C-alpha positions as CSV (number, residue, x, y, z in Angstrom):
1,X,111.5,178.4,32.9
2,X,112.2,181.6,30.9
3,X,115.8,181.4,32.1
4,X,116.1,177.8,31.1
5,X,114.7,178.6,27.6
6,X,117.1,181.5,27.1
7,X,120.1,179.5,28.3
8,X,119.3,176.7,25.8
9,X,118.9,179.1,23.0
10,X,122.3,180.7,23.8
11,X,123.8,177.2,23.9
12,X,122.3,176.5,20.4
13,X,124.2,179.3,18.7
14,X,127.7,177.9,18.9
15,X,126.4,174.4,18.0
16,X,124.7,175.7,14.8
17,X,127.8,177.8,14.0
18,X,130.0,174.7,14.4
19,X,127.8,172.8,12.0
20,X,127.9,175.6,9.5
21,X,131.7,175.8,9.7
22,X,132.4,172.1,9.4
23,X,129.9,171.6,6.6
24,X,131.2,174.6,4.6
25,X,134.8,173.5,4.6
26,X,134.0,169.8,4.1
27,X,132.1,170.4,0.9
28,X,134.9,172.6,-0.3
29,X,137.6,170.0,0.2
30,X,135.5,167.2,-1.4
31,X,136.7,166.1,-4.9
32,X,135.1,167.8,-7.9
33,X,133.2,171.1,-8.1
34,X,129.8,172.4,-9.0
35,X,130.7,173.1,-12.6
36,X,132.6,169.9,-13.3
37,X,130.7,167.7,-15.6
38,X,131.2,165.1,-18.4
39,X,131.0,167.9,-20.9
40,X,134.0,170.2,-20.4
41,X,133.3,173.9,-19.8
42,X,135.5,176.4,-21.6
43,X,137.8,178.3,-19.1
44,X,136.2,181.6,-19.8
45,X,132.7,180.4,-19.1
46,X,133.8,178.5,-15.9
47,X,135.6,181.7,-14.7
48,X,132.5,183.7,-15.2
49,X,130.4,181.2,-13.3
50,X,132.8,181.1,-10.4
51,X,132.9,184.9,-10.3
52,X,129.0,185.0,-10.3
53,X,128.8,182.6,-7.4
54,X,131.8,184.2,-5.6
55,X,133.9,181.0,-5.9
56,X,136.8,183.0,-7.2
57,X,137.3,184.6,-3.7
58,X,139.6,183.2,-1.1
59,X,138.0,180.4,1.0
60,X,137.9,182.5,4.1
61,X,136.2,185.4,2.3
62,X,133.7,182.9,0.9
63,X,133.0,181.7,4.4
64,X,132.5,185.2,5.9
65,X,130.3,186.2,2.9
66,X,128.1,183.1,3.4
67,X,127.7,183.9,7.1
68,X,126.7,187.5,6.2
69,X,124.0,186.2,3.8
70,X,122.9,183.6,6.4
71,X,122.4,186.2,9.1
72,X,119.9,187.9,6.7
73,X,118.1,184.6,6.1
74,X,119.5,184.1,2.6
75,X,120.7,180.6,2.0
76,X,122.1,181.6,-1.4
77,X,121.4,180.6,-5.0
78,X,121.3,177.0,-6.1
79,X,124.2,175.9,-8.5
80,X,122.1,173.0,-9.9
81,X,118.9,175.0,-10.5
82,X,119.8,178.4,-12.0
83,X,117.4,181.2,-11.2
84,X,116.1,179.4,-8.0
85,X,117.3,180.0,-4.5
86,X,117.9,177.4,-1.8
87,X,115.1,179.0,0.2
88,X,112.7,178.3,-2.7
89,X,113.8,174.7,-3.1
90,X,113.5,174.0,0.7
91,X,110.1,175.6,0.7
92,X,109.0,173.4,-2.2
93,X,110.2,170.1,-0.7
94,X,109.7,170.7,3.0
95,X,105.8,170.3,3.1
96,X,106.1,166.7,1.7
97,X,109.0,165.8,3.9
98,X,107.2,167.2,7.0
99,X,104.0,165.4,6.1
100,X,106.0,162.1,5.8
101,X,107.7,162.8,9.1
102,X,104.4,163.5,10.9
103,X,102.8,160.2,9.6
104,X,106.0,158.3,10.5
105,X,105.9,159.8,14.0
106,X,102.3,158.9,14.4
107,X,103.0,155.3,13.4
108,X,106.0,155.2,15.8
109,X,104.0,156.6,18.7
110,X,100.9,154.4,18.2
111,X,102.8,151.2,17.6
112,X,105.8,151.8,20.0
113,X,103.7,153.3,22.8
114,X,101.1,150.6,22.7
115,X,103.8,147.9,22.7
116,X,105.7,149.4,25.5
117,X,102.7,149.9,27.7
118,X,101.5,146.4,27.0
119,X,104.9,144.9,27.8
120,X,105.2,146.8,31.1
121,X,101.9,145.4,32.5
122,X,103.4,142.0,32.9
123,X,107.2,142.2,33.0
124,X,109.4,139.2,32.5
125,X,106.6,137.2,30.8
126,X,105.8,136.4,27.2
127,X,103.7,139.5,27.1
128,X,106.9,141.5,27.8
129,X,109.4,139.4,25.8
130,X,107.6,139.3,22.5
131,X,107.1,143.1,22.0
132,X,110.6,143.8,23.1
133,X,112.1,141.2,20.8
134,X,110.1,142.8,17.9
135,X,111.5,146.2,19.1
136,X,115.0,145.0,18.9
137,X,114.4,143.7,15.4
138,X,113.0,147.2,14.4
139,X,116.1,148.9,15.8
140,X,118.5,146.6,14.0
141,X,116.8,146.7,10.6
142,X,117.8,149.7,8.5
143,X,115.2,151.6,6.4
144,X,117.0,150.7,3.1
145,X,116.4,147.1,3.9
146,X,112.9,147.3,5.4
147,X,111.5,149.5,2.6
148,X,112.3,147.1,-0.3
149,X,111.0,144.2,1.8
150,X,107.7,146.0,2.4
151,X,107.5,146.9,-1.3
152,X,108.2,143.3,-2.3
153,X,105.6,141.8,0.0
154,X,102.7,144.3,0.0
155,X,103.3,146.0,-3.3
156,X,104.5,143.3,-5.7
157,X,103.4,139.9,-4.3
158,X,100.1,140.8,-2.5
159,X,99.4,144.0,-4.6
160,X,97.7,145.6,-1.7
161,X,99.5,149.0,-1.7
162,X,101.2,151.2,-4.3
163,X,105.0,151.3,-4.2
164,X,105.7,154.9,-5.3
165,X,104.3,158.4,-5.3
166,X,102.8,160.7,-2.7
167,X,99.2,161.7,-2.5
168,X,98.3,160.6,-6.0
169,X,96.9,157.1,-5.2
170,X,95.0,156.0,-2.0
171,X,97.3,154.2,0.4
172,X,100.5,155.4,-1.2
173,X,101.5,157.0,2.1
174,X,101.3,153.9,4.3
175,X,104.4,152.0,3.3
176,X,106.8,155.0,3.4
177,X,105.4,156.0,6.8
178,X,105.8,152.5,8.3
179,X,109.3,152.2,6.8
180,X,110.4,155.5,8.2
181,X,108.7,155.1,11.6
182,X,109.6,151.5,12.4
183,X,112.9,152.1,14.0
184,X,111.5,155.0,16.1
185,X,108.6,152.8,17.1
186,X,111.1,150.4,18.5
187,X,112.9,153.1,20.5
188,X,109.6,154.4,21.8
189,X,108.5,150.9,22.8
190,X,111.6,150.5,25.0
191,X,111.4,154.0,26.5
192,X,107.7,153.6,27.3
193,X,108.2,150.2,28.9
194,X,111.1,151.5,31.1
195,X,109.1,154.6,32.1
196,X,105.9,152.7,32.9
197,X,107.8,150.1,34.9
198,X,109.4,152.8,37.0
199,X,106.0,154.6,37.6
200,X,104.1,151.4,38.3
201,X,106.4,150.6,41.2
202,X,105.7,154.0,42.9
203,X,103.9,154.3,46.2
204,X,101.0,156.3,44.8
205,X,100.3,153.5,42.3
206,X,100.1,151.0,45.1
207,X,97.8,153.3,46.9
208,X,95.5,153.6,43.9
209,X,95.4,149.8,43.6
210,X,94.8,149.5,47.3
211,X,91.7,151.7,46.9
212,X,90.3,149.0,44.6
213,X,90.5,151.0,41.4
214,X,90.3,148.9,38.2
215,X,93.7,148.2,36.6
216,X,92.8,150.1,33.4
217,X,92.0,153.2,35.5
218,X,95.3,152.9,37.5
219,X,97.2,152.8,34.2
220,X,95.4,155.4,32.2
221,X,94.6,158.0,34.9
222,X,97.6,157.6,37.2
223,X,100.6,155.9,35.5
224,X,100.5,157.2,31.9
225,X,101.4,160.8,32.6
226,X,104.6,160.0,34.5
227,X,105.4,156.8,32.6
228,X,105.5,158.5,29.2
229,X,107.8,161.4,30.2
230,X,110.8,159.7,28.6
231,X,108.8,159.3,25.4
232,X,107.8,162.9,25.4
233,X,111.4,164.0,25.8
234,X,112.3,161.8,22.8
235,X,109.6,163.1,20.5
236,X,111.4,166.3,19.6
237,X,114.7,164.7,18.5
238,X,112.7,161.9,16.9
239,X,110.7,164.2,14.7
240,X,113.9,166.1,13.7
241,X,115.6,162.8,13.0
242,X,112.6,161.7,10.9
243,X,112.9,164.8,8.8
244,X,116.7,164.4,8.4
245,X,116.5,160.6,7.8
246,X,113.7,160.6,5.3
247,X,116.1,160.9,2.3
248,X,116.5,157.2,1.9
249,X,112.8,156.5,2.2
250,X,112.0,159.3,-0.3
251,X,114.4,157.8,-2.8
252,X,113.0,154.3,-2.4
253,X,109.4,155.4,-2.8
254,X,110.0,158.2,-5.3
255,X,108.6,160.9,-3.0
256,X,109.1,164.5,-4.2
257,X,110.4,165.9,-0.9
258,X,113.4,167.7,0.4
259,X,115.5,164.6,0.3
260,X,115.3,164.6,-3.5
261,X,117.0,168.0,-3.7
262,X,119.6,167.1,-1.0
263,X,120.7,163.8,-2.7
264,X,121.0,165.6,-6.1
265,X,122.9,168.4,-4.5
266,X,125.4,165.9,-3.0
267,X,126.0,164.3,-6.4
268,X,126.2,167.6,-8.3
269,X,128.3,169.4,-5.6
270,X,125.7,172.0,-5.2
271,X,127.4,173.7,-2.3
272,X,124.7,176.1,-1.3
273,X,122.0,173.5,-1.4
274,X,124.0,171.1,0.8
275,X,124.8,173.9,3.2
276,X,121.3,175.3,3.3
277,X,119.6,172.0,3.9
278,X,122.2,171.0,6.6
279,X,121.8,174.4,8.4
280,X,118.0,174.2,8.2
281,X,117.8,170.7,9.5
282,X,120.3,171.4,12.3
283,X,118.3,174.3,13.4
284,X,115.1,172.2,13.5
285,X,116.9,169.6,15.6
286,X,117.9,172.2,18.1
287,X,114.4,173.7,18.3
288,X,112.7,170.3,18.6
289,X,115.1,169.3,21.3
290,X,114.2,172.5,23.2
291,X,110.5,172.0,22.7
292,X,110.6,168.4,24.0
293,X,112.6,169.5,27.1
294,X,109.9,172.2,27.8
295,X,107.1,169.7,27.4
296,X,108.9,167.2,29.6
297,X,109.3,169.9,32.3
298,X,105.6,170.7,32.0
299,X,104.7,167.1,32.6
300,X,107.1,166.6,35.5
301,X,106.3,168.8,38.5
302,X,109.8,168.2,40.0
303,X,111.5,169.7,36.9
304,X,109.1,172.7,37.0
305,X,110.0,173.3,40.6
306,X,113.7,172.9,39.8
307,X,113.5,175.5,37.0
308,X,111.4,177.8,39.1
309,X,113.8,177.7,42.1
310,X,116.8,178.4,39.8
311,X,115.5,181.8,38.6
């Protein structure tokens, strides 16, 4: 297992480096610059700003200088917020974004896992078709459509829930969490159904039933651990995707998270903020993928034996 973890970490280095390189040069070739605005800046002031932020250097030197700062954990200063670093802005917005991601993941696991397990108990019946049809709708409906629909129904017409803010009004976290977690609930429903169907057809499940165990005990004590392995393997990428994909939801519901800074950075060509957020989220995706693989190996004895024999 230690060899497996070390190998995955070594594989992550070129992936993250490729993300940094592509993002760095893409933001540089995009039209406009961080100091272009409706009000023209006099050439002397613009030259001084570019010199302060090392934008007067050749592009390759800017790239190597950025890598040097990044190796020390410094994501650079923000062009949009003078006097504040990208590290500070990410630290300010990350707790809210992470909390939103956790709630959305909880919604996805509870709804999706329950629907998938329920559907797997009677395959090819109405009990199977209805949850899977709802899951397909959840996959096809984007968050920028589902969010306004939920606001319209539950916030404006029924007036049950608030439609903006985060942590100020009771219930203001429910609609954003459902909006963000709905698509992932659909994926988890399909994964849990497939995993449970495979396990429920195994010989040891037939043996448990032949012993006269109640069906709930067969499912809970014998089938769940193996049937939910695909879901566990999906949780790491899912949580990373929830963090990276929360920008639209944060904009719809006016949530003061990391997405607010990222969207503003894209509009204002805040190079360091775009780069810093991209690098940070890419690293999280790699780490969560690794964590989910380790957890899946812990749940699956065959994988543990495979990793142990490869050392």
